[in-house]
C-alpha positions in Angstrom: 41.5 -51.9 -76.7 39.1 -49.0 -76.9 38.8 -49.5 -80.6 37.6 -53.1 -80.1 35.2 -51.9 -77.4 33.8 -49.3 -79.8 33.3 -51.9 -82.4 31.5 -54.2 -79.9 29.3 -51.4 -78.9 28.4 -50.6 -82.5 27.8 -54.2 -83.2 25.4 -54.6 -80.2 23.7 -51.4 -81.3 23.2 -52.7 -84.8 21.9 -56.0 -83.4 19.4 -54.1 -81.3 18.3 -52.1 -84.3 17.8 -55.2 -86.4 15.8 -56.9 -83.6 13.6 -53.8 -83.3 13.1 -53.6 -87.1 12.2 -57.3 -87.0 9.6 -56.7 -84.3 8.1 -53.8 -86.3 8.0 -56.0 -89.4 6.3 -58.8 -87.5 3.7 -56.4 -86.1 3.1 -55.0 -89.6 2.7 -58.4 -91.1 0.1 -59.4 -88.5 -1.7 -56.1 -88.9 -1.9 -56.5 -92.7 -2.6 -60.2 -93.0 -5.9 -60.3 -91.2 -7.8 -57.5 -93.1 -6.0 -58.6 -96.3 -7.2 -62.2 -95.9 -10.8 -61.0 -95.2 -10.7 -58.7 -98.3 -9.4 -61.5 -100.5 -12.0 -63.9 -99.3 -14.8 -61.4 -99.9 -13.5 -60.6 -103.4 -13.1 -64.3 -104.3 -16.7 -65.0 -103.2 -17.9 -62.0 -105.2 -16.0 -63.4 -108.2 -18.1 -66.5 -108.1 -21.2 -64.4 -108.7 -22.5 -63.5 -112.2 -21.2 -60.0 -112.8 -21.3 -57.4 -115.5 -18.0 -57.1 -117.4 -16.9 -53.9 -115.7 -17.7 -55.3 -112.3 -15.9 -58.5 -113.1 -12.8 -56.4 -114.1 -13.0 -54.5 -110.8 -13.2 -57.7 -108.7 -10.3 -59.2 -110.7 -8.2 -56.1 -110.0 -9.0 -56.3 -106.3 -8.0 -60.0 -106.2 -4.8 -59.2 -108.1 -3.9 -56.3 -105.8 -4.5 -58.5 -102.8 -2.2 -61.1 -104.1 0.5 -58.6 -104.8 0.2 -57.2 -101.3 0.4 -60.7 -99.9 3.6 -61.2 -101.8 5.0 -57.9 -100.5 4.2 -58.9 -96.9 5.8 -62.3 -97.5 8.9 -60.5 -98.9 9.0 -58.3 -95.8 8.9 -61.3 -93.6 11.7 -63.0 -95.6 13.8 -59.9 -95.6 13.4 -59.6 -91.8 14.5 -63.2 -91.3 17.5 -62.7 -93.6 18.5 -59.6 -91.7 18.2 -61.4 -88.4 20.3 -64.3 -89.6 23.1 -62.0 -90.8 
């Protein structure tokens, strides 16, 4: 019976760890999304302006990096949901 109790304790501990990780991921997602959205909006507005080729390339890189970061944040969110469902 002690063995079952130990497994239950470990299971509850693991569940608490996953819940805590999910909260951290949610906080991180919110902390990243707001400045990221603002940066993306500014870069997209700048991309509408006539720019010299080297500046256009820099703005395009900023937009690409913002999109990649958005995808990473979404992946973090999906991974957190999958872990919590497990």
